[in-house]
N, C-alpha and C positions, 0 to 999 in steps of 0.2 A: 688455516682457520679450524677451529674444533666445530663439533656437530651442534653445540649450544648456541654459537653465532650464526651458523647457517640454517637453523631451524626457522621455517616460515610459519606465519599464523596460519591456522586451519582455514580452508577456502569456505566452507559452510560453516557459519557461527548462527548463534541464536538470533542476534541483529539482522542478519541477513534472511534468516528465514521470515521474521516479522515484515522486513521489508518487501519480500515477495508476497505474502499474503496481502499485504496493503494495496500491491500494484494489481492483483490477481482478481481480489474479492470484486471490484466493480464490473469487469468483465464477466464474471460468473453471474453476478446479479442481474446483467442486461441480457445475456444469452439464454437466461432460464425464464423465456417468455411466458410459458404457462402459468408461472406465479404471479405475474401481474396484469394477464390479458383479460381485465375484466372492468366493469363499469364502477361497481360500488366498492368500497365506499367514497363518495364524492365529496371534495374538499372546496369549499365555496364556489360550488357548481361545476368544478373541474373534475371530469371523471378519473379515477384512480390510474387507470393506464398512462395519463400523461402526467399527474402529479407526481407519481411514483419515479419516473425518469427524471423528472426536473430535481427530485430530492437527491437522487443517486449523483447529479452533476455538483451538488455541494458538497455531498459525502465523499466523493472522488476526488475533489480538491483537497479535503482535509486529508485524506489518505496519501495522496501524491505529496503534501507537505511533510507529513510525518516520515514517510520514506525517504523523503530529500533528507531531512535533518538527520535521520539515523544513518544514513549512508555518509554523510559530512563526517559524523562522528566516528563511524568506522575506520574511514580512511586516516582521519587524524592519528586514529590509534594504531594503525598500521604503520605509520611513519615514525612512530615514536613519540606521538603527542605534541609535535610541532603544530603552532597555531599556523592557519593559512590565510 
């Protein structure tokens, strides 16, 4: 075999960096408690501390879906475009 056919795609790609950021962002947001450990502003009577965390549940779901779709696309590209 020649070097061209043995060449593997790079391990770190822009898509994989975006995937990592999508998965890490919710952890960073929730672990940085000092940024949201407050009462004001309230939203329909709910202190900021609580509604901020609930919003991140929704954001985390969306980011995980984006990461999953990007991962599927990345895997299809690595397998030569075969549909799964």
